[in-house]
C-alpha positions in Angstrom: -0.1 0.0 0.1 2.8 2.5 1.0 4.7 1.6 -2.0 2.1 2.1 -4.3 0.9 5.7 -2.5 4.5 6.7 -2.8 4.9 5.4 -6.8 1.7 6.9 -7.6 2.8 10.5 -5.9 6.0 10.4 -7.9 4.0 9.2 -11.2 1.8 12.3 -10.6 4.7 14.6 -10.0 6.4 13.2 -13.2 3.0 13.7 -15.5 2.4 17.6 -14.5 5.7 18.2 -15.2 6.0 16.7 -18.7 1.9 18.5 -19.5 3.5 21.8 -18.5 6.3 21.2 -20.4 4.1 20.5 -23.3 1.6 23.6 -22.8 5.0 25.4 -22.6 5.9 23.9 -25.9 3.3 26.1 -28.0 4.8 29.2 -26.5 8.9 28.5 -27.3 9.4 29.9 -31.2 12.3 31.7 -31.3 15.8 31.2 -30.3 15.3 33.8 -27.1 12.4 31.9 -26.3 14.7 28.5 -25.5 17.5 30.6 -24.0 15.8 33.1 -21.9 12.4 32.5 -22.3 11.8 35.5 -24.2 13.6 38.3 -21.6 9.7 38.6 -20.6 9.3 36.3 -17.2 7.6 38.4 -14.5 9.9 39.0 -10.9 7.1 37.0 -9.3 7.6 33.9 -11.4 10.8 33.8 -11.7 11.7 34.2 -7.9 9.4 30.5 -7.8 11.5 28.9 -10.7 14.7 30.5 -9.3 13.0 28.5 -5.8 12.3 25.9 -7.8 15.7 25.0 -9.1 17.9 26.3 -6.0 16.2 23.7 -3.5 17.7 21.2 -4.8 17.6 17.5 -3.3 20.5 19.0 -0.9 17.9 21.4 0.2 14.5 19.0 0.5 16.7 16.2 2.0 20.3 16.7 2.8 19.7 19.5 4.9 17.6 18.4 7.1 19.7 15.2 7.0 22.7 17.3 8.0 21.4 18.8 10.7 20.2 16.1 12.2 23.1 14.3 12.2 25.4 17.0 12.6 23.5 19.7 15.1 23.0 23.3 15.2 26.3 23.7 13.3 25.0 22.5 10.1 22.5 25.6 10.3 25.1 27.4 8.5 24.1 25.2 5.2 20.9 26.7 4.6 22.1 30.6 6.0 25.1 30.0 3.2 22.2 29.3 0.5 20.2 31.8 1.1 23.0 34.6 2.1 23.9 34.0 -1.8 21.3 35.8 -3.3 22.0 38.9 -1.0 25.6 38.8 -2.5 23.7 38.2 -6.2 21.5 41.3 -5.8 24.1 43.6 -4.3 26.7 42.8 -7.1 25.4 41.1 -10.5 22.1 40.9 -10.7 20.9 43.8 -12.9 24.2 44.0 -14.4 23.8 40.5 -15.4 20.3 41.5 -17.0 21.6 44.6 -19.0 24.7 42.4 -20.9 21.8 41.1 -23.2 23.9 37.6 -22.4 21.9 34.4 -23.1 24.4 32.3 -20.9 27.7 32.9 -18.4 30.2 32.0 -21.9 28.1 34.8 -23.4 28.8 37.4 -20.9 32.5 36.6 -20.5 33.0 37.1 -24.3 31.1 40.2 -24.4 33.0 41.4 -21.2 36.5 40.9 -22.4 36.1 40.4 -26.3 38.1 37.1 -26.1 37.0 33.6 -27.3 39.9 32.0 -24.9 37.8 33.5 -22.2 34.6 32.3 -23.3 35.7 28.4 -24.2 37.3 28.0 -20.3 33.7 29.3 -19.1 32.0 27.0 -21.0 34.2 24.2 -19.9 33.3 25.5 -16.2 30.0 25.7 -17.0 29.3 22.1 -17.9 31.7 20.7 -15.0 29.7 22.5 -12.5 26.5 21.5 -13.8 27.5 17.8 -14.2 29.2 17.7 -10.7 25.7 19.0 -9.8 23.6 17.1 -11.6 25.6 13.9 -9.7 23.8 14.3 -6.4 20.1 14.9 -8.2 20.4 11.9 -9.6 21.7 9.3 -7.0 19.0 11.2 -4.1 16.4 9.9 -6.9 17.6 6.4 -6.9 17.9 6.3 -3.1 14.3 8.1 -2.4 12.7 5.8 -5.0 14.5 2.6 -3.6 13.1 3.8 0.0 9.8 4.6 -0.5 8.7 1.8 -3.2 11.6 -1.0 -3.3 12.4 0.0 -6.6 15.8 -0.9 -8.0 18.8 1.9 -7.4 18.9 2.5 -11.4 15.3 3.4 -11.7 15.2 6.7 -10.2 18.0 8.2 -12.0 16.2 6.9 -15.3 13.1 8.5 -14.5 14.5 12.0 -13.9 16.4 12.1 -17.1 13.5 11.0 -19.3 11.2 13.8 -17.9 14.1 16.1 -17.8 15.0 15.7 -21.7 11.3 16.2 -22.2 11.1 19.2 -20.7 14.3 20.8 -21.1 14.0 19.9 -25.4 10.4 20.5 -25.5 10.7 24.7 -24.7 13.7 25.3 -23.3 13.6 28.0 -20.6 10.1 29.0 -21.6 8.7 25.6 -20.5 11.1 25.1 -17.2 10.8 28.5 -16.4 6.9 27.4 -16.1 7.4 23.7 -14.7 9.9 25.0 -11.9 7.6 27.9 -10.7 4.8 25.3 -10.0 7.5 22.8 -8.7 8.5 25.1 -5.6 4.7 25.2 -4.6 4.9 21.5 -5.3 7.8 21.2 -2.8 6.4 23.8 -0.2 2.9 22.2 0.2 4.7 18.5 -0.1 7.0 19.2 2.6 5.1 22.4 5.3 1.9 20.2 5.6 3.2 16.4 6.4 5.9 18.8 8.8 2.9 20.7 10.4 0.7 17.3 11.4 4.0 15.3 12.4 4.8 18.9 15.2 1.0 18.9 15.6 1.0 14.9 16.9 4.3 15.6 18.6 2.9 18.6 20.2 -0.2 16.5 21.5 1.9 13.6 22.9 4.2 15.8 24.7 7.0 14.4 22.4 9.6 11.5 23.1 11.5 12.4 26.8 14.5 14.1 24.9 16.0 16.9 25.5 16.4 18.1 21.4 18.6 20.8 22.1 20.8 19.1 24.3 21.4 16.3 21.5 22.7 18.8 19.1 25.6 19.7 21.3 28.5 18.4 19.5 31.6 18.0 20.5 33.9 17.9 17.3 32.6 21.6 15.8 31.8 22.7 12.8 29.9 21.7 10.1 32.2 19.7 8.5 33.4 17.4 11.6 36.8 17.5 13.3 38.7 20.2 14.3 39.0 23.6 13.5 36.0 24.5 13.4 36.0 28.0 13.3 38.1 27.9 9.8 35.6 25.6 8.6 32.4 27.2 9.4 33.7 31.0 7.7 35.0 28.5 4.5 31.6 26.8 4.1 29.6 30.3 4.2 32.0 31.8 2.1 31.9 28.7 -0.4 27.8 28.7 -0.3 27.8 32.6 -0.2 30.1 33.5 -2.9 29.3 30.2 -5.3 25.7 31.0 -5.5 26.7 34.0 -8.1 28.4 31.6 -10.0 26.2 28.3 -10.4 25.1 28.7 -14.1 21.8 27.6 -13.8 21.2 30.2 -11.1 22.9 32.7 -13.2 21.3 32.1 -16.3 17.8 33.0 -14.6 19.0 36.8 -14.3 18.8 36.5 -18.2 15.2 36.1 -18.2 14.1 39.1 -16.7 12.7 42.0 -18.1 15.5 44.6 -17.0 17.6 44.8 -14.3 15.3 46.6 -11.8 13.1 43.1 -12.0 15.9 41.2 -11.8 16.6 43.1 -8.3 13.1 42.7 -7.5 12.9 38.7 -8.4 16.2 38.7 -5.9 14.1 39.9 -3.0 11.2 37.6 -3.4 13.9 34.9 -3.9 15.0 35.8 -0.3 11.5 35.2 0.8 11.0 32.0 -0.7 14.3 30.6 0.6 13.4 31.6 4.0 10.3 30.1 3.9 11.9 26.5 2.9 14.3 26.3 5.1 12.3 26.7 8.1 10.6 23.8 7.6 13.7 21.6 7.3 14.7 22.6 10.5 11.7 21.4 11.8 12.3 18.0 10.2 15.7 17.7 11.8 14.2 18.9 15.3 11.8 15.7 14.6 14.3 13.3 13.5 16.2 13.5 16.6 12.9 13.4 18.7 11.9 10.1 16.9 14.9 8.9 15.7 18.0 9.8 18.2 20.0 6.8 16.1 19.8 5.4 12.5 20.4 1.9 11.8 24.2 0.7 10.2 24.4 1.5 6.1 21.1 4.3 6.6 21.6 7.9 5.5 21.0 11.0 7.1 19.3 12.1 4.1 16.4 9.6 4.9 15.3 11.0 7.8 12.8 13.2 6.1 11.2 10.0 4.6 11.6 7.7 7.7 9.4 9.9 10.3 6.0 9.2 9.3 6.3 5.6 9.8 7.9 6.6 13.0 5.1 9.2 14.3 2.2 7.8 12.7 0.3 4.6 12.2 -1.1 3.0 9.2 -2.7 5.0 6.5 -1.6 8.0 7.8 2.0 7.7 7.8 1.5 6.3 4.1 0.0 9.0 3.1 2.8 11.6 4.2 5.3 9.2 2.7 3.7 9.7 -0.6 3.3 13.2 -0.4 7.1 13.7 0.9 8.1 11.2 -2.2 6.3 13.5 -4.8 7.9 16.8 -3.1 11.1 15.0 -3.1 10.9 14.1 -6.6 9.7 17.5 -7.5 12.9 18.5 -6.2 15.3 16.2 -8.2 13.3 17.4 -11.1 13.1 20.9 -11.1 16.8 21.2 -10.1 18.0 18.7 -12.8 16.2 20.9 -15.4 17.5 23.8 -14.4 21.2 23.1 -14.9 20.5 20.5 -17.9 19.4 24.0 -19.3 22.6 25.9 -18.2 24.6 23.1 -19.8 22.4 22.7 -22.9 22.7 26.1 -23.9 26.4 26.2 -23.5 26.8 22.8 -25.2 24.6 24.0 -27.8 26.2 27.2 -28.8 30.2 26.1 -28.5 29.4 22.3 -29.6 26.2 21.2 -31.4 25.4 24.3 -33.6 28.6 24.9 -35.3 28.2 21.7 -36.7 24.5 21.9 -37.7 25.1 25.4 -39.0 26.5 24.0 -42.0 23.5 22.4 -42.8 20.6 23.6 -41.0 20.0 27.3 -41.9 18.7 30.0 -39.3 16.5 29.2 -36.1 16.0 25.9 -36.9 19.8 24.8 -36.2 19.4 26.6 -33.0 16.2 24.7 -31.9 17.8 21.3 -33.1 20.8 21.9 -31.7 19.1 22.7 -28.5 17.3 19.5 -28.5 20.4 17.6 -29.1 22.7 19.4 -26.4 20.0 19.0 -23.9 20.1 14.8 -24.4 24.3 15.0 -24.1 23.4 17.2 -21.0 22.0 14.6 -18.9 23.4 11.5 -20.3 27.1 12.2 -19.2 26.1 12.4 -15.5 23.8 9.3 -15.5 26.9 8.0 -16.8 29.2 8.7 -14.4 26.5 8.5 -11.3 27.7 5.0 -10.4 31.4 6.1 -10.4 31.0 8.7 -7.8 30.9 7.8 -3.9 27.5 8.1 -2.0 28.5 11.4 0.0 25.8 13.3 1.9 23.7 15.1 -0.6 24.3 18.5 0.9 28.2 18.0 1.0 28.4 17.0 -2.0 26.6 20.2 -3.8 28.8 22.2 -1.8 31.5 20.7 -3.2 30.3 22.2 -6.8 29.9 25.6 -4.7 33.3 25.6 -4.0 34.2 25.4 -7.5 31.9 28.3 -8.7 33.2 30.4 -5.9 36.6 29.7 -6.9 36.0 30.3 -10.5 32.9 32.5 -11.4 32.4 35.0 -8.4 36.0 36.7 -9.1 35.4 36.7 -13.0 31.8 38.3 -12.6 32.9 40.8 -9.6 35.8 42.0 -11.6 34.0 41.9 -14.6 31.0 44.1 -13.2 33.2 46.4 -11.3 36.4 46.5 -12.4 37.2 48.3 -15.5 41.1 47.1 -15.6 40.4 43.5 -15.8 42.6 41.9 -18.9 42.4 38.7 -20.9 44.8 37.5 -19.7 44.2 38.4 -16.0 41.1 36.7 -16.5 42.4 33.6 -17.9 44.6 32.9 -15.4 42.4 33.4 -12.5 40.3 30.7 -14.0 42.4 28.1 -14.5 44.1 28.8 -11.0 40.8 28.7 -9.4 39.9 25.1 -11.4 42.7 23.7 -10.7 43.1 24.5 -7.1 39.2 23.7 -6.4 39.4 20.3 -8.6 42.3 19.2 -6.6 40.6 19.9 -3.2 37.2 18.6 -4.5 39.3 15.8 -5.4 41.6 15.2 -2.4 37.7 15.5 -0.3 36.3 13.0 -2.0 38.4 10.6 -1.4 39.7 11.7 1.8 40.0 8.7 4.4 38.9 10.8 7.4 42.1 12.1 8.1 42.2 15.5 10.6 44.4 19.0 11.0 45.2 21.8 9.2 46.1 20.1 5.8 42.7 18.2 5.9 40.3 21.1 6.8 42.1 23.4 4.3 41.3 20.6 1.6 38.1 19.8 3.2 36.6 23.7 3.1 39.3 25.5 0.7 37.3 28.4 -0.4 38.5 30.9 2.3 42.2 30.9 0.6 41.4 29.6 -3.2 38.7 32.8 -3.4 41.2 35.5 -2.3 44.3 33.9 -4.2 42.1 33.8 -7.6 40.9 37.4 -7.1 44.7 38.4 -6.2 46.0 36.6 -9.5 43.5 38.0 -11.9 44.3 41.7 -10.5 48.0 40.7 -10.6 48.3 39.5 -14.0 45.7 42.3 -15.3 48.0 45.0 -13.9 51.0 43.0 -15.5 49.3 43.2 -18.7 47.6 46.5 -19.5 47.3 45.8 -23.4 44.9 42.7 -22.8 42.3 45.3 -21.3 39.4 45.1 -24.0 38.8 48.3 -26.1 35.3 48.7 -25.1 35.7 47.5 -21.3 34.5 51.3 -20.5 31.5 51.2 -22.8 31.0 47.5 -21.6 30.6 48.8 -18.3 28.4 52.4 -19.1 25.7 49.8 -20.2 26.1 47.6 -17.6 25.4 49.9 -14.8 22.9 52.0 -16.6 19.5 52.0 -15.9 17.0 51.2 -18.6 14.8 54.1 -17.9 17.9 56.4 -18.7 18.4 54.5 -22.0 15.1 54.0 -23.4 
């Protein structure tokens, strides 16, 4: 019975996603519809769509699992995720929209007038997108197995099929509608069961457990082990600065009508994120109350899905589990769609379309290339799921934030605000950040739980890599003034001039 209800909820979410994509297909005709939804998305809908794609499996299951497992120290994860939008609002939201770009590599090429920098950005977008997609697919696998007993490979396959249909159908126009709806599905599927479980716990006066005391951890720091202050500060830096460099987040700002709408979008996003993360803390509290320990081999990421059976008997638990399973899959689908879309845009512009353009003329090559690229964008990470170890979802996603903070944050911040950034400086910084962050990521994934300052610096490297990359970009740029684009001053004026002054 429980497996049937949960499977039905997952199927319903998938059908709604495909139906909305099919509806939006009728609205997607031009190239700009596929890449930036015609640049006509309202702040309200865009904020809901950002919430839909940003609140991933790491947010739905992973953050609650980390807070359950690590205590109050892990509250820095939702704080960092949310603060990232404040940084984005203050530094680059409006200028990004005014750039007129379709993708992050488009912006880089327009600002620096360099194909080399564009190609470096393209590689990074694809790398970060695929790294971020892996935990979504892993989460879909273990979620579907837990709620329905399905084989582990089925979850990723379901996500890939639905995402390809959604992205290829209508591109950004389609995904915007789907993600906006999926945000409210996720919030409802998480908040309603949380309210019911909390009411039951309150009515029974709760198990005899001092929840606050159970959260006092001896290790200190969200990553565990020593050097807790450094690890915490570095984590918050990675999450808050990495948000600005996430390709599927940045591309959203190209869909607003103007820079003012981009700022309004960000303010609304902050409210939507706050609503969501309050509920994840409730699940962590209830998990500590009803599931003080997990059996060997059980993931902390599954606490949210295990709670209904611990709190309620029979059909009530099955209904709540079905709602949570549907919400979880809405999270997997929404975030995976945004990531796939960002990667698709870059693959099409830099790889597929140049080949197709020789045989297929005009916008037809754009649309055909976009759909081919959409398939490639999701097949590669699903093929690599089995090669990555099953680390906690939120921790895995943090690795993508580290790389984004170490590369795209310096490029965007300096590119938007510093006119003396040169091609050589930008390229040197991107390469330095990529090499250092990737090495740190690899060492973290393969780590054997060692402690000490070396382990802390590699586990949470943003605090030293980001300043170093900024210094490299500035230092090399000052030594290569001939590499400053001739149109840099004109480009910066366009980025910072409100639209009503240029209309």
